[in-house]
BAPA-444127 format. One record per residue (C-alpha): residue number from 1; x negated, y negated, z negated. Coordinates in Angstrom, 2 decimals, padded with zeros to 5 digits, m for minus. Example, Ala and Ser with C-alpha at 12.3 -4.5 7.8 and 13.67 -1.06 7.14 Angstrom:
<recs>
  resi        x        y        z
     1  m012.30   004.50  m007.80
     2  m013.67   001.06  m007.14
</recs>
This chain:
<recs>
  resi        x        y        z
     1  m028.02  m002.41   023.09
     2  m027.47   000.95   024.72
     3  m023.97   002.22   024.02
     4  m020.95   001.12   026.00
     5  m019.37  m000.13   022.75
     6  m022.32  m002.39   022.03
     7  m022.29  m003.79   025.57
     8  m018.55  m004.37   025.42
     9  m018.95  m006.13   022.07
    10  m021.54  m008.55   023.48
    11  m019.23  m009.40   026.37
    12  m016.29  m009.94   024.01
    13  m018.47  m011.99   021.69
    14  m019.20  m014.41   024.52
    15  m015.49  m014.75   025.34
    16  m014.57  m015.64   021.75
    17  m017.58  m017.90   021.23
    18  m016.20  m020.07   024.03
    19  m013.36  m020.91   021.62
    20  m015.67  m021.53   018.68
    21  m014.94  m018.15   017.11
    22  m017.90  m016.34   015.53
    23  m017.15  m012.65   015.92
    24  m020.02  m011.58   013.66
    25  m018.50  m013.54   010.79
    26  m015.04  m012.22   011.62
    27  m016.26  m008.64   011.32
    28  m017.98  m009.50   008.03
    29  m014.65  m010.82   006.72
    30  m012.84  m007.69   007.89
    31  m015.44  m005.55   006.19
    32  m014.81  m007.30   002.87
    33  m011.12  m006.34   002.85
    34  m010.45  m003.02   001.16
    35  m007.20  m001.21   001.79
    36  m005.68   000.67  m001.14
    37  m005.08   004.07   000.47
    38  m002.04   005.80  m001.06
    39  m002.56   009.29  m002.42
    40   000.99   010.52  m001.85
    41   000.74   010.98   001.93
    42  m001.62   013.90   001.31
    43   000.94   016.20  m000.34
    44   004.40   014.72   000.30
    45   004.66   013.00  m003.11
    46   004.36   016.30  m004.98
    47   001.74   015.45  m007.62
    48   000.15   017.76  m010.19
    49   002.57   017.87  m013.09
    50   003.56   021.40  m012.04
    51   007.10   020.80  m013.16
    52   009.82   021.97  m010.81
    53   012.03   018.92  m011.10
    54   012.88   017.99  m007.55
    55   013.36   014.36  m006.59
    56   016.32   013.54  m008.80
    57   017.24   009.87  m008.63
    58   014.09   009.12  m006.69
    59   015.45   006.82  m004.01
    60   013.07   008.54  m001.60
    61   012.96   011.63   000.56
    62   010.11   013.32   002.39
    63   011.04   014.99   005.68
    64   009.11   017.67   007.52
    65   007.03   020.68   006.61
    66   003.87   020.46   008.68
    67   001.50   023.32   007.75
    68  m001.66   022.85   005.72
    69  m000.41   020.72   002.83
    70  m002.80   020.52  m000.11
    71  m001.72   022.97  m002.80
    72  m004.11   022.02  m005.59
    73  m006.41   019.21  m006.67
    74  m009.47   020.66  m004.91
    75  m007.67   020.78  m001.56
    76  m006.09   017.40  m002.22
    77  m009.43   015.70  m002.80
    78  m010.94   017.48   000.18
    79  m008.22   016.02   002.39
    80  m008.73   012.55   000.93
    81  m012.45   012.81   001.67
    82  m011.64   013.64   005.28
    83  m009.17   010.80   005.60
    84  m011.57   008.23   004.14
    85  m014.29   009.42   006.56
    86  m012.12   008.35   009.50
    87  m011.39   004.82   008.26
    88  m014.12   002.19   008.71
    89  m015.15   000.14   005.67
    90  m015.03   000.65   001.91
    91  m011.55   001.28   000.57
    92  m009.64   002.04  m002.60
    93  m007.38   004.89  m003.69
    94  m003.86   004.09  m004.87
    95  m003.07   006.82  m007.41
    96   000.34   007.67  m008.86
    97   000.66   008.67  m012.51
    98   002.03   012.08  m011.48
    99  m001.35   012.92  m009.90
   100  m003.30   013.16  m013.14
   101  m005.65   016.02  m013.95
   102  m003.29   018.12  m016.04
   103  m005.37   021.31  m015.89
   104  m005.29   021.47  m019.69
   105  m001.51   021.07  m019.74
   106   001.02   018.37  m018.90
   107   002.01   016.41  m022.04
   108   004.95   014.49  m020.57
   109   004.93   011.14  m018.82
   110   005.40   009.26  m022.06
   111   002.24   010.85  m023.47
   112  m000.26   010.74  m020.60
   113  m003.50   008.90  m021.24
   114  m006.91   007.93  m019.82
   115  m008.31   011.44  m020.35
   116  m005.97   012.76  m017.66
   117  m007.64   010.50  m015.10
   118  m011.28   010.77  m016.17
   119  m012.05   013.34  m013.46
   120  m010.53   010.99  m010.88
   121  m012.81   008.19  m012.06
   122  m015.85   010.43  m011.75
   123  m014.72   011.64  m008.31
   124  m014.27   008.06  m007.14
   125  m017.63   006.91  m008.50
   126  m019.52   009.51  m006.47
   127  m017.83   008.16  m003.33
   128  m018.00   004.43  m004.10
   129  m014.20   004.29  m004.15
   130  m012.22   002.12  m006.56
   131  m008.84   003.17  m007.92
   132  m005.49   001.37  m008.20
   133  m002.56   002.83  m010.13
   134   001.22   003.32  m009.98
   135   003.70   004.28  m012.66
   136   005.87   007.25  m011.61
   137   009.51   006.44  m012.39
   138   011.06   009.18  m010.24
   139   011.41   012.97  m009.82
   140   012.06   013.60  m013.51
   141   014.94   014.85  m015.71
   142   014.98   011.50  m017.53
   143   016.14   009.74  m014.39
   144   019.72   009.80  m015.63
   145   022.50   008.94  m013.18
   146   019.94   007.12  m011.07
   147   018.55   004.88  m013.83
   148   015.29   004.56  m015.81
   149   014.28   001.17  m017.28
   150   017.76  m000.20  m016.52
   151   019.69   002.70  m018.02
   152   022.50   001.97  m020.47
   153   021.11   004.84  m022.54
   154   018.59   003.39  m025.00
   155   016.79   006.74  m025.36
   156   016.22   006.92  m021.60
   157   015.01   003.32  m021.46
   158   012.60   003.90  m024.33
   159   011.12   006.98  m022.65
   160   010.30   005.00  m019.52
   161   009.06   001.99  m021.47
   162   006.55   004.31  m023.12
   163   005.58   005.72  m019.74
   164   004.94   002.21  m018.45
   165   002.87   001.34  m021.50
   166   000.74   004.45  m021.00
   167   000.25   003.63  m017.33
   168  m000.93   000.13  m018.19
   169  m003.38   001.55  m020.72
   170  m004.66   003.97  m018.09
   171  m004.97   001.18  m015.52
   172  m007.03  m000.96  m017.89
   173  m009.26   002.02  m018.68
   174  m009.80   002.72  m014.98
   175  m010.62  m000.93  m014.29
   176  m013.13  m001.08  m017.12
   177  m014.80   002.20  m016.17
   178  m015.14   001.35  m012.48
   179  m016.12  m002.29  m012.99
   180  m013.33  m003.44  m010.68
   181  m009.83  m004.61  m011.57
   182  m007.16  m001.95  m011.21
   183  m003.86  m003.10  m009.70
   184  m000.93  m001.43  m011.49
   185   002.22  m001.36  m009.36
   186   005.70  m000.94  m010.83
   187   008.59   000.39  m008.72
   188   011.74   001.99  m010.11
   189   014.56   003.74  m008.21
   190   017.37   002.38  m010.43
   191   020.66   001.69  m008.75
   192   024.07   002.94  m007.72
   193   025.33   004.79  m004.66
   194   028.60   002.88  m004.71
   195   030.30  m000.12  m006.27
   196   029.36  m001.03  m009.84
   197   030.74  m003.86  m011.98
   198   027.66  m003.68  m014.25
   199   025.04  m005.38  m012.09
   200   024.35  m008.13  m014.59
   201   024.14  m005.68  m017.49
   202   021.71  m003.39  m015.67
   203   019.50  m006.30  m014.67
   204   019.55  m007.68  m018.20
   205   018.45  m004.27  m019.46
   206   015.67  m004.10  m016.86
   207   014.39  m007.52  m017.88
   208   014.35  m006.50  m021.54
   209   012.59  m003.20  m020.74
   210   009.94  m004.94  m018.65
   211   009.38  m007.54  m021.38
   212   008.68  m004.76  m023.88
   213   006.60  m002.69  m021.47
   214   004.43  m005.63  m020.45
   215   004.07  m007.24  m023.89
   216   000.51  m006.12  m024.48
   217  m002.11  m008.20  m022.66
   218  m005.16  m006.62  m021.06
   219  m008.31  m008.38  m019.80
   220  m007.74  m009.80  m016.32
   221  m010.92  m008.20  m015.04
   222  m009.59  m004.75  m015.99
   223  m006.02  m004.68  m014.69
   224  m003.14  m006.66  m013.26
   225   000.55  m005.69  m013.07
   226   002.70  m006.11  m009.98
   227   006.46  m005.60  m009.55
   228   008.00  m004.19  m006.36
   229   011.52  m004.72  m005.06
   230   013.70  m002.75  m002.66
   231   016.89  m003.52  m000.76
   232   018.35  m000.02  m001.15
   233   017.33   003.60  m001.46
   234   018.76   007.07  m001.08
   235   021.41   007.30  m003.76
   236   021.27   003.55  m004.41
   237   022.76   002.25  m001.18
   238   025.22  m000.16  m002.84
   239   023.06  m001.57  m005.62
   240   019.37  m001.67  m006.50
   241   018.62  m003.23  m009.87
   242   015.12  m004.34  m008.92
   243   016.05  m006.55  m005.99
   244   013.76  m009.09  m004.34
   245   015.53  m011.95  m006.10
   246   015.16  m010.26  m009.48
   247   011.46  m009.53  m009.16
   248   010.61  m012.83  m007.50
   249   012.14  m014.62  m010.46
   250   010.50  m012.29  m012.95
   251   007.06  m012.69  m011.33
   252   007.34  m016.49  m011.31
   253   008.57  m016.62  m014.90
   254   005.79  m014.34  m016.14
   255   002.99  m015.55  m013.87
   256   002.33  m012.10  m012.44
   257   001.73  m010.42  m009.11
   258   004.59  m009.59  m006.74
   259   004.67  m006.64  m004.35
   260   006.26  m007.08  m000.92
   261   006.82  m003.82   000.96
   262   007.45  m004.17   004.71
   263   010.02  m001.38   004.60
   264   011.93  m002.57   001.55
   265   013.95  m005.28   003.25
   266   016.67  m005.43   005.87
   267   015.34  m004.24   009.26
   268   015.85  m007.70   010.77
   269   014.35  m009.53   007.77
   270   010.82  m010.87   008.19
   271   008.42  m010.08   005.36
   272   005.87  m012.28   007.12
   273   008.15  m015.29   006.60
   274   008.11  m014.69   002.84
   275   004.33  m015.08   002.53
   276   004.08  m018.88   002.61
   277   007.05  m019.38   000.29
   278   005.83  m016.80  m002.23
   279   002.37  m018.35  m002.42
   280   003.86  m021.70  m003.43
   281   005.03  m020.12  m006.69
   282   002.95  m016.95  m007.17
   283  m000.82  m016.74  m007.34
   284  m001.37  m013.23  m005.96
   285   000.59  m010.85  m003.75
   286   000.38  m007.13  m003.14
   287   001.62  m005.91   000.23
   288   002.70  m002.35   000.89
   289   002.05  m001.79   004.56
   290   004.48   000.69   006.07
   291   007.09   000.83   008.84
   292   010.81   000.81   008.34
   293   013.18   002.44   010.82
   294   016.86   001.89   010.07
   295   017.43   003.29   006.56
   296   013.99   004.83   006.08
   297   011.24   002.52   004.83
   298   008.23   004.82   004.91
   299   007.13   005.67   008.46
   300   003.47   005.71   009.51
   301   002.18   002.19   010.14
   302   002.39   001.21   013.80
   303   000.52  m001.60   015.52
   304   003.69  m003.60   016.13
   305   004.96  m007.17   015.87
   306   006.13  m006.65   012.29
   307   002.60  m005.74   011.21
   308   000.70  m008.30   013.28
   309   003.01  m011.12   012.17
   310   002.43  m010.23   008.53
   311  m001.34  m010.29   008.93
   312  m001.18  m013.57   010.83
   313   000.79  m015.22   008.04
   314  m001.65  m013.95   005.42
   315  m004.55  m015.44   007.38
   316  m002.72  m018.67   008.24
   317  m001.90  m019.39   004.60
   318  m005.62  m019.18   003.81
   319  m004.86  m016.77   000.96
   320  m006.58  m013.60   002.14
   321  m008.63  m013.59  m001.06
   322  m005.38  m013.62  m003.08
   323  m003.91  m010.62  m001.28
   324  m004.12  m006.90  m002.03
   325  m003.26  m004.60   000.87
   326  m001.96  m001.12   000.15
   327  m000.51   001.59   002.39
   328   002.81   003.22   001.52
   329   004.20   005.88   003.85
   330   004.74   009.62   003.74
   331   005.38   011.74   006.80
   332   005.35   015.53   006.58
   333   006.30   016.07   010.23
   334   002.74   015.48   011.48
   335  m000.81   016.27   010.41
   336  m001.07   014.38   007.13
   337  m004.68   013.32   007.62
   338  m003.80   012.10   011.08
   339  m001.09   009.96   009.48
   340  m003.69   008.39   007.20
   341  m006.04   007.63   010.09
   342  m003.36   006.09   012.29
   343  m001.81   003.98   009.54
   344  m004.98   002.65   007.97
   345  m006.73   001.89   011.26
   346  m003.65   000.06   012.55
   347  m003.54  m002.10   009.43
   348  m007.19  m003.03   009.98
   349  m006.64  m003.70   013.68
   350  m003.77  m006.06   012.90
   351  m005.89  m007.95   010.39
   352  m008.74  m008.21   012.89
   353  m006.38  m009.58   015.54
   354  m005.10  m012.18   013.06
   355  m008.63  m013.24   012.13
   356  m009.46  m013.73   015.81
   357  m006.56  m016.08   016.55
   358  m007.57  m019.66   017.50
   359  m005.83  m021.07   014.44
   360  m007.66  m024.42   014.34
   361  m006.88  m025.16   017.98
   362  m003.24  m024.14   017.52
   363  m002.88  m026.43   014.50
   364  m004.47  m029.24   016.49
   365  m001.89  m028.84   019.25
   366   000.87  m028.64   016.64
   367  m000.18  m031.88   014.97
   368  m000.12  m033.56   018.38
   369   003.36  m032.26   019.11
   370   002.01  m030.24   022.04
   371   004.08  m027.13   021.47
   372   003.76  m025.73   024.99
   373  m000.01  m025.62   024.58
   374   000.29  m024.07   021.12
   375   002.49  m021.24   022.38
   376   000.46  m020.69   025.53
   377  m002.78  m020.32   023.59
   378  m001.14  m017.95   021.12
   379   000.19  m015.76   023.92
   380  m003.04  m015.73   025.92
   381  m005.05  m014.56   022.92
   382  m002.98  m011.38   022.75
   383  m004.95  m010.05   025.73
   384  m008.41  m011.18   024.67
   385  m010.81  m008.25   024.22
   386  m010.34  m007.73   020.50
   387  m010.37  m003.97   021.09
   388  m014.06  m004.19   021.91
   389  m014.69  m005.72   018.50
   390  m012.71  m002.95   016.81
   391  m014.66  m000.22   018.61
   392  m017.94  m001.87   017.71
   393  m016.88  m002.17   014.07
   394  m016.04   001.54   013.95
   395  m019.39   002.35   015.58
   396  m021.26   000.18   013.06
   397  m019.49   001.98   010.19
   398  m020.27   005.41   011.60
   399  m016.65   006.50   011.98
   400  m015.01   007.85   015.15
   401  m014.54   005.25   017.87
   402  m011.25   004.95   019.71
   403  m009.19   008.11   019.98
   404  m012.18   010.34   019.20
   405  m010.84   010.77   015.67
   406  m008.15   013.04   017.18
   407  m010.67   015.80   017.86
   408  m012.14   015.34   014.38
   409  m008.74   015.99   012.83
   410  m008.03   018.89   015.17
   411  m011.29   020.51   014.14
   412  m010.47   020.03   010.44
   413  m007.04   021.53   010.98
   414  m008.49   024.56   012.72
   415  m011.26   025.13   010.17
   416  m009.48   024.13   006.94
   417  m005.76   023.37   007.05
   418  m004.72   026.38   009.14
   419  m006.26   028.75   006.59
   420  m004.11   027.54   003.69
   421  m001.09   029.47   002.54
</recs>
């Protein structure tokens, strides 16, 4: 043991061992959890369809114009490589359908297929990265009056049903090719800016569209579908068809995965509190880790109470093996690779802190009705030297320790990003 990180780890290890906590095993558990790193932070949700459509009816908006954004697939993948090199552990790539390899021409979202993602599969294999997938139900002329799968126009609904079917086929193909199940996430922007008397009709249409889109069954070891709710979006402030209540019911009824996005609920609503209830009725959950500020749900993940409480609940339910963790933010006001590094590393730090909590001792106090002791122990563990474990984990994974990743990103910006048009 020579480095200061290794010495600090040994000292921290002794502190935690006094509470019966094996830090070596904790780091092994952390290392087994793969984040699904979202592709869309790298280029502000632009994609590669090369269709100038804007973000009509998207329910989202990217702010900022920081220089150096990837302008093509080569630059995009180069930036992803850099981002992954700064995040300890083995992680996945969450890919949107609009990011296919359309170098031979874009056929339309209702006609995309596995061939448009073959180069992504090969790219991922060379890097030992697995891929998850997302349908792209936004930024398209067929988002009519803010609606896709819940549109009153049958032609519009059918277009997006076909898109969803193609995305499920692609997801199954990816899962089979990579030998690891591909999680296919479904989020739609459908809703109304102001009062609508047609809530029930729109939700009935959405249910029917989903039933048709999800009718075909794929092997469980190839892909799994998940549905994602939202409280409101830009242009859908008064009504979002795919609410939490709608998708919770749909997931329970159809025995499927549910996505809970930290930023898709009211700012004072606790997503962490939903974990235990959801797991009583749903077998698996996908979490989109982000940070909501007022109306905007997609800020860079911060190491805050919202995040740490979510990770604690996941650990306390004993369902970590039934959880998929994905990132979901896009910030164009800062260095985009820096955003990746901050967000992903904070998600891992929060999980590490949760794993290090003296849960057994706290439950023991709880069962004895000794609530002062339970709270005191919980509060005292916030200042235990978990940072030393994090630094040691980064060191062991050969990624920058502490804030040293800042200089790595600055160097990349100077040598690569600053030279882009």
